[in-house]
C-alpha positions, 0 to 999 in steps of 0.5 A: 494916563488914562481914566477910563469908563469901562461899560461891561459886554453884560449892561450893553446886552440888557440895554439892548434886550430892553428895548426888544422886550415887553415892559415886564422883560425890561422891567427885569433887566434892568435890574441886571444891568451892571454899575459903571466902573472907575479905572485909573491906568498910569504909566510907570517904570520898573527898579529894584528896591535896592540899589547903590551907585558907588564910587572911591573916595580918593583919585588914584589908578586902578590897580585890580578889578576883582569881579564883573558885570552880572556877577553876585557880589556881597555886601563888604566884597571888595571890588576894585582896589588903586595902586598904592593899596599896598603900602596903605595896608603895610602902614595900618599894620605898623599903626597896628603894632603902635596901638599895641607898643601902647598898650605895653608902655601904657602898663611899663608907666602903670608899674613905674608909678605904682612902684614910686607911691608904694615907696612913699612914706606918708609922714604921721603928720598927714594922718586922715588926710588925702594928698591934696588935702595936706598940701592945703594945709602944709601950704597955710603953714608955710604962708604963716612961717613965712609971714613971721620970718619976713621982718627978720629975712637977711639977717647974716648971723640969725639967733634965738628968736630969728633962728626959731622963725628961720627952722619953723619956715625951713620945716614948713616947707619940708613938709609942703614938699613932702605933701606936693611929692605924694600928690604928684606921684598920686598924680602920676598913679591916675594918669598911667591908670588912665594911660593904660585904659586908653590904651587898651580901648584903642587895642580892642577897638582899632576900627573905632576912632579914638581920641589918643595920638596912636589911635588918631594914626591908625584911624587916618591909615586905616581911612586911608586904605578905606579910600584906596579900596571900593567895596559892596555897601549891599548884597546884590548883583554887578549891574554896572561896571565901568572899571579897567586896570589901568586908568585913572578915577576921580574921587566921587565919581560914579564908577559901579552900580549894584543892585538886588535884584530880589525885590522890584518897585515901580514909581509912577510921576503919571498921577494928577491931583484928580487921581491921587486923591482916588489912591491910597497906601496898602491899596492893590493894583495890578500891573502890565509889563509893555514888553511882557503883555501876556503878563499880570502881576500883583502889587500893593501901593507904598508911598505916595509923595507929599510933593508935586511936579508940574508938567506943562501946567498939570499937576503930578505926584511920584506914587510908588508900588511894591511887586508882590510878584516877579518875572524872570523876565523882568528888566530894569527901566522896563516900561509898565502899566498899573491899573488902580480900581476905585 
């Protein structure tokens, strides 16, 4: 970083003239002296605004490489895949079929549950009740009938009053079982409806994680396939490609760099604490590239970091500048000089 005090030629010329001229002329020229202007010049590095380093999410051997360095690429486009991709694609198809089969089975389960409920004749004694209410009321009757009959349990040939108590208990059990049967059929229908809703949701959203076992199997198959494929997350150009067919790759090891060279940014860590207070977001700057000294580009300060770095006692701050102009000969990593006018 350099702090420059620039004295204009006109100012110097005015001073010289005032020394040679008379008092009146010197007084007139002194009013024409141009103010001294502070200029901060910092060195920075050119890079694309959007770029990414990508890697496989699984270990394996490369089967296909479908692009090359310098080629344009679209977001989501396949770059390369591992050897087991075909088997994984088949597993995804099988899992997708299983999801469709689950829809069919869910419809069949719903049909059976609905038919069982339709075939159930609700006793008149349950009129106005829900299955749960009927079961609860019949349970009360069973408990009362059991208490009444319990002292006489074990009689070989119950007669009269004891026989009547036994019949009351048997009838209470029968009513209770009817209520439970009704409740079970209602519950089976509700479960079948829920199963069908889940199956339809799984089928309509096959690429989203589901909670069912069938959907979970599909999700796992899709994840395994995704891990065996390398796709570009952004549109741009293949800036760096370190993939060869037959080579082994390790999960997480960066192999490809994709960059969007349509928009550029400059980052500089060349500004100390005395300079950075004279810089603000939105400030316009002039940029010169070391490799293209005849080219002058306009830019604007987009970010001033809150944190700092310490370089041999100097407190430095990173500042980012977005270029408003570009040049076809610009390259990633070029050295730039940024002129901040205070």
